[in-house]
N, C-alpha and C positions, 0 to 999 in steps of 0.2 A: 734149471733155468738156462736159457740160451739168449744171446744177444744178436741183433740183426741190424744192418745199416741199409737205409733206403735213401735214394736221391743223393747219396754221397754225404749227407749231413744228419739225417734223422735217425735216432737210435730207437729201436724197438726191443722188447724182451718178451719171450714166451715162457709161461710158467704153467706147470701141471697143477690142476685144481686139487687142493688138499682133499684127500679121501676118495678121489675118482680119477685115476691116471689117464683115462681115455679122453678127458677134456683138457685142452690146452688153451689158456687165456692169453690174450695179446695186450700188451701195454706199450704206449709210446711216450717218450720223454719230451714234454713240451711245456713251455712257460714255467720252467723250474720244478716240475713235478712229473710223476708217472701218472698217466691217465689211461683209462680203458680205451682200446681201439677195436674196431670191428674185425679186422684181419690184417695180416701182413700184406703190404703192397707186393705186387708181382716182381718188382725189380730189386727186392732185398737180397742181401748176401749175408750169410752168417759170419759174425766176427768173434774174436776171442774176448775174454774178459778184460785182457790187458788193453786191447784196442778200445773197447767200450769205456774203460777207466780213463784212457787218454782223452776221450771226447767229453766225458761227463763228470769225471772226478769221483767224489764220494757218493754221488747219486747212484752209482752202480751197486753199492752195498745196501741201499734202502730195501727193506723186505717188501715182497709183493703181497698184497692183500689176499691173493688167491692161494699162496703157498702155505699159509699158516692155518691152523685150526680156527673155526669161527668161535665167537663167544658163546659159551654154553651155560651162561648163568640163568637164562630164561627156560621156559618150558620146552620140552622136546617131544619126540615121538610123532606118531601119525596125526594126532589131533592138532598139534602145533603146525605141522606141514599143511593141513587143510586150512587152518586159520591164515597162514602165510599166503597160500594160493588165493583165498578169498580176498585178502588185502591187495594182492597184486592185480587181481581181476578188477576190483573196484577202482583202483588207481588208473589202470589202463583204460577202462571204460570212461572214466571221467575225462582223461586226456583226449580220447577219441571224440567224445561229445563236444568238448570245447573246440578242438582243432577242426572239426568237420564243418563248423558254421561257415556258410558262405562258399564252400568249396564248389558247389554246383554252378555258381554264377561267376566266380573269380576268373576261371579260364576263358570265359567269353570276351573279356575286355583286353586280355594280354595278347600282344602281337606275336604271331607265330615265330618261333625260334628266338624270341627275345629272352633275356634273363628272367623276366617276370613269368613268361610262359614256361620256361624250364623249371622255375621255382614251383609253380602250381602243379606241374606234372610230378615233381619230386614229392610234394606234399601229398598228392593223391596216392603215390606209391607207399609212402610212410603210413598213411591211414589204412590202406589195404593190408600192409604187413602187420600193423597193430591189431586189426580185426582178426587176422589169421592167428596171431599170438593168443588173443583172448579165447578163440575157439579151442586152441590146443590146451590152454590152461584149464578151461572148463572141462574138457574131456579127461584131462589128467586128474583134476579134482574129483570128478564123478567116479573114476576108477578107484582112487584112493578111498573115497567114501564108501563104495561098495565093499572094498576089502575090509575096511574097518567094521562095517556091519556084519560081514561074514565072520570075522574074528569074535565080535561080541556075541553072536549067536552060538558059535562053537564053545566059547567059554561058559555060556549059560547052560548048554547041554552037558558039558563036562562037570559043572558044579551041581547039576540036578542029579547026576548019577551017584 
């Protein structure tokens, strides 16, 4: 875990994702708690644990949700991952369908370069990104499903011998 300071006052921390060290998650301390952030701002500088403690006190010691092992009391394995992906896809599609209503007409009334206009452009970008994410999740789900089917057939063949 590393701490970073942005804008002279905002403390961020980066944490390696438990089980996969190639992914580093970013959190920002705001409103008295750690919350997920998209990325570190460009103007951040790495700070020591001591400096972070001076700014945040005991909040520095709060464990990151990303550093610890997930709850494994539920089902696991490939079938659980497929069910999780299906749930994420359904949730994202529901958000897309709700958020997209009126998007085609909303930009027409907003004055160019106004905050309303910028908001509508940002909304469109969020919708495009979410649609792209759905496509990626569907591709990943299909790949996992194909691998699961291949495993099932291979086990059947081995058991038949």
